[in-house]
C-alpha positions as CSV (number, residue, x, y, z in Angstrom):
1,Q,-16.3,-9.1,13.8
2,V,-18.0,-8.1,10.6
3,L,-15.0,-9.1,8.6
4,D,-14.9,-12.5,10.4
5,E,-18.6,-13.0,9.7
6,K,-18.0,-12.3,6.0
7,K,-15.0,-14.6,6.0
8,I,-12.7,-11.7,4.8
9,P,-9.2,-12.3,6.0
10,H,-7.6,-9.3,7.9
11,L,-4.6,-8.4,9.9
12,G,-3.3,-5.7,12.3
13,V,-6.3,-5.7,14.6
14,Y,-7.2,-8.8,16.7
15,G,-10.3,-9.4,18.9
16,S,-8.3,-11.0,21.7
17,A,-4.7,-11.8,22.8
18,Q,-5.3,-15.4,21.8
19,E,-6.3,-14.4,18.3
20,Y,-3.2,-12.1,18.1
21,E,-0.8,-14.9,19.1
22,K,-2.5,-17.3,16.6
23,N,-2.6,-14.9,13.6
24,R,0.1,-12.2,14.2
25,I,2.0,-13.7,11.3
26,F,-0.5,-13.8,8.5
27,L,0.4,-16.3,5.8
28,L,-0.9,-16.2,2.3
29,S,-0.2,-19.2,0.0
30,K,-0.9,-19.1,-3.7
31,N,0.7,-20.4,-6.9
32,G,3.5,-22.2,-5.1
33,L,4.5,-19.1,-3.0
34,T,3.9,-18.4,0.7
35,V,4.0,-14.8,1.7
36,A,4.0,-13.4,5.3
37,L,1.9,-10.2,5.7
38,L,2.5,-7.8,8.6
39,N,0.5,-4.7,9.3
40,Y,1.2,-1.8,11.8
41,T,-0.3,1.6,12.5
42,Y,1.1,4.8,14.1
43,G,-2.2,5.2,16.0
44,T,-6.0,5.0,15.9
45,N,-7.1,8.6,15.3
46,G,-7.4,9.3,19.0
47,N,-9.8,6.4,19.6
48,S,-9.1,4.2,22.6
49,T,-8.5,0.5,22.1
50,P,-11.3,-1.7,23.7
51,K,-10.3,-3.9,26.5
52,G,-8.9,-7.2,25.2
53,V,-8.5,-6.0,21.6
54,V,-4.9,-5.9,20.2
55,V,-3.9,-3.3,17.7
56,N,-0.5,-3.6,16.1
57,R,1.3,-0.3,16.8
58,I,4.4,0.7,15.0
59,S,7.5,-0.4,17.0
60,Q,10.9,-1.1,15.6
61,A,11.4,-3.9,18.1
62,Q,8.1,-5.5,17.2
63,V,8.7,-5.2,13.5
64,S,12.1,-6.9,13.8
65,T,10.7,-9.7,16.0
66,D,7.8,-10.4,13.7
67,I,9.9,-10.4,10.5
68,A,12.3,-12.8,12.2
69,R,9.5,-15.1,13.2
70,A,8.1,-15.1,9.7
71,R,11.5,-16.0,8.3
72,E,11.6,-18.9,10.7
73,M,8.5,-20.2,9.0
74,H,10.5,-20.4,5.7
75,V,8.2,-18.0,3.8
76,D,9.2,-16.9,0.3
77,A,8.6,-13.2,1.0
78,V,7.7,-10.8,3.7
79,I,5.3,-7.8,3.0
80,V,5.0,-5.1,5.6
81,F,2.2,-2.6,5.7
82,F,2.6,0.7,7.5
83,H,-0.2,3.2,8.3
84,F,2.1,6.2,8.9
85,G,3.4,9.6,7.9
86,R,2.3,13.2,8.0
87,E,-0.9,13.9,6.1
88,Y,-1.1,15.8,2.8
89,L,2.6,15.5,1.7
90,N,3.7,14.4,-1.7
91,K,7.0,13.0,-0.4
92,P,7.7,10.7,2.5
93,D,8.8,12.4,5.8
94,N,11.8,11.4,7.8
95,Y,9.8,9.0,10.0
96,Q,8.5,7.1,7.0
97,R,11.9,6.8,5.5
98,S,13.3,5.6,8.9
99,M,10.7,2.9,9.4
100,V,11.0,1.7,5.8
101,N,14.8,1.4,6.2
102,H,14.3,-0.5,9.5
103,A,11.8,-2.9,7.9
104,L,14.1,-3.6,4.9
105,A,17.2,-4.0,7.2
106,S,15.1,-6.5,9.3
107,G,14.4,-8.6,6.2
108,A,11.2,-7.3,4.6
109,D,11.0,-7.7,0.8
110,I,8.1,-5.2,0.2
111,V,6.9,-2.2,2.3
112,L,3.5,-0.7,1.4
113,G,2.3,2.5,3.1
114,G,-0.8,4.6,3.5
115,H,-2.3,7.4,5.6
116,P,-1.0,10.7,4.1
117,H,-4.1,10.8,1.7
118,H,-1.6,11.8,-1.1
119,V,0.1,9.4,-3.5
120,Q,3.8,9.3,-2.7
121,P,6.6,7.7,-4.8
122,Y,7.3,4.0,-5.1
123,E,10.5,2.4,-6.3
124,L,12.5,-0.7,-6.6
125,L,15.8,-0.3,-4.7
126,H,18.7,-2.2,-3.4
127,H,19.2,-2.1,0.3
128,H,22.5,-2.4,2.2
129,G,24.3,-3.8,-0.9
130,Q,21.9,-6.7,-1.4
131,D,21.9,-8.1,-4.9
132,R,18.1,-8.3,-5.3
133,P,15.7,-5.3,-5.3
134,R,13.1,-4.5,-2.7
135,L,9.9,-2.7,-3.4
136,V,8.8,0.4,-1.4
137,A,5.6,2.4,-1.8
138,Y,5.4,5.2,0.7
139,S,1.7,6.0,0.3
140,V,-0.9,4.8,-2.2
141,G,-3.2,7.7,-1.5
142,N,-7.0,7.5,-1.2
143,F,-8.9,4.5,-2.7
144,V,-12.3,5.8,-1.7
145,S,-12.8,9.1,0.1
146,A,-15.0,12.2,0.3
147,Q,-12.0,14.4,0.2
148,R,-11.9,16.8,-2.7
149,D,-8.8,18.9,-2.2
150,R,-5.9,18.7,-4.7
151,Y,-4.1,15.4,-4.6
152,T,-6.7,13.8,-2.2
153,D,-9.5,12.9,-4.7
154,G,-7.9,9.7,-5.9
155,G,-5.3,7.1,-5.3
156,M,-3.1,4.4,-6.9
157,V,-3.4,0.7,-7.4
158,L,0.0,-0.8,-7.3
159,Y,0.8,-4.0,-9.3
160,F,3.8,-6.3,-9.1
161,K,4.7,-9.9,-9.5
162,L,6.7,-12.2,-7.2
163,V,8.7,-14.8,-9.1
164,K,10.6,-17.6,-7.4
165,K,13.9,-18.3,-9.1
166,Q,16.6,-20.9,-8.5
167,D,20.3,-20.4,-9.1
168,A,22.8,-23.0,-10.3
169,A,23.5,-24.1,-6.8
170,G,19.8,-24.8,-6.2
171,K,19.3,-21.8,-3.9
172,T,15.9,-20.1,-4.3
173,A,15.2,-16.4,-4.2
174,I,12.2,-14.1,-5.0
175,D,12.4,-11.6,-7.7
176,I,10.0,-8.6,-7.9
177,T,8.9,-7.9,-11.5
178,D,6.3,-6.1,-13.6
179,V,6.0,-3.2,-11.2
180,H,3.5,-0.6,-12.4
181,H,0.5,1.4,-11.2
182,K,-2.9,2.5,-12.3
183,L,-4.6,5.6,-10.9
184,V,-8.2,5.8,-9.7
185,W,-10.3,8.9,-9.2
186,I,-13.4,9.2,-6.9
187,Y,-16.5,10.6,-8.6
188,I,-19.3,11.7,-6.3
189,S,-22.8,11.7,-7.7
190,H,-26.0,12.8,-5.9
191,E,-29.1,10.5,-5.9
192,G,-31.8,12.3,-4.0
193,D,-30.4,13.2,-0.6
194,K,-27.7,10.5,-0.8
195,K,-24.2,10.6,-2.2
196,Q,-22.8,7.8,-4.2
197,F,-19.1,7.3,-4.4
198,H,-17.7,5.8,-7.7
199,I,-14.1,4.6,-8.0
200,L,-13.1,5.3,-11.6
201,P,-10.0,3.9,-13.2
202,I,-8.6,7.0,-14.9
203,E,-7.0,5.4,-17.9
204,D,-10.1,3.4,-18.8
205,T,-12.5,6.3,-18.2
206,L,-10.5,8.8,-20.3
207,A,-10.2,6.2,-23.1
208,A,-14.0,5.9,-22.9
209,K,-14.3,9.6,-23.4
210,D,-12.5,9.2,-26.7
211,G,-14.8,6.5,-27.9
212,A,-13.1,3.3,-26.8
213,K,-15.9,2.4,-24.4
214,S,-19.0,4.1,-23.1
215,P,-18.2,6.4,-20.1
216,P,-20.2,6.0,-16.9
217,P,-23.7,7.4,-17.5
218,G,-24.1,11.0,-16.6
219,L,-20.4,11.7,-16.1
220,P,-20.1,15.5,-16.5
221,Q,-17.3,17.3,-18.3
222,S,-16.1,18.7,-14.9
223,A,-15.4,15.1,-13.8
224,I,-13.3,14.5,-16.9
225,A,-11.4,17.6,-16.2
226,G,-10.9,16.7,-12.5
227,M,-9.5,13.3,-13.2
228,T,-7.3,14.6,-15.9
229,R,-5.8,17.2,-13.5
230,Y,-5.4,14.5,-10.8
231,R,-3.6,12.2,-13.2
232,D,-1.2,14.9,-14.4
233,D,-0.5,16.0,-10.8
234,V,0.2,12.5,-9.5
235,E,2.3,11.4,-12.4
236,E,4.5,14.4,-11.7
237,V,4.8,13.3,-8.1
238,L,5.8,9.8,-9.1
239,K,8.8,11.1,-11.0
240,Y,10.5,11.8,-7.6
241,R,12.9,9.1,-6.5
242,V,13.7,8.9,-2.8
243,S,16.8,6.7,-3.3
244,E,18.3,9.4,-5.6
245,R,17.7,12.0,-2.9
246,R,19.7,9.9,-0.5
247,K,22.6,9.5,-2.9
248,K,22.9,13.3,-3.3
249,R,23.3,13.9,0.4
């Protein structure tokens, strides 16, 4: 209700069955492209769903049905979001890999995941012999959080471009280009009896330390050390390639 009042689009949770039927395939149109967005969760942290409210639970059948319906709308691309996976792992578990494979086989172009609180690998890959790549990010970590354990005190902002191309026969297809990431780190300051949470882009903040810009006021050396450690840890995690692991089996 608050998101609706603020006119912030959202998907995956619907206030009524009527709203679900109307908005279950969320369409985003921009710069000549129309993209379908679909969002699913493994659960709700043990909270019951209020009467009448619809929550998109992960279901292979539902994912396939929704992607097929989106394709019938002649969208340029389909992006699937999954809230899934075991917490505090640096690599996707078998369930994550299974659901990603299912979404790709059903026609998704991009699959983006969250929930484990750790950043996990992302990669462009070819699925089932298709000639164009698909993008998968198993977990983008924490964007904002009070967690301070190793690997949990930051996250990843993933960037990519969708480009519509046309072949000699006039058939159009979407290419995924310029895929890269930027890491963020959560700095917690104390103002009186309140905590303030600051989402700091690591690359820019560390550059400021070296004189490129002024760092955030009052940022202690311990914060610089913390975000440096986080960056080094996560960059090592991102070297892992799930597709290469599959090939070796």
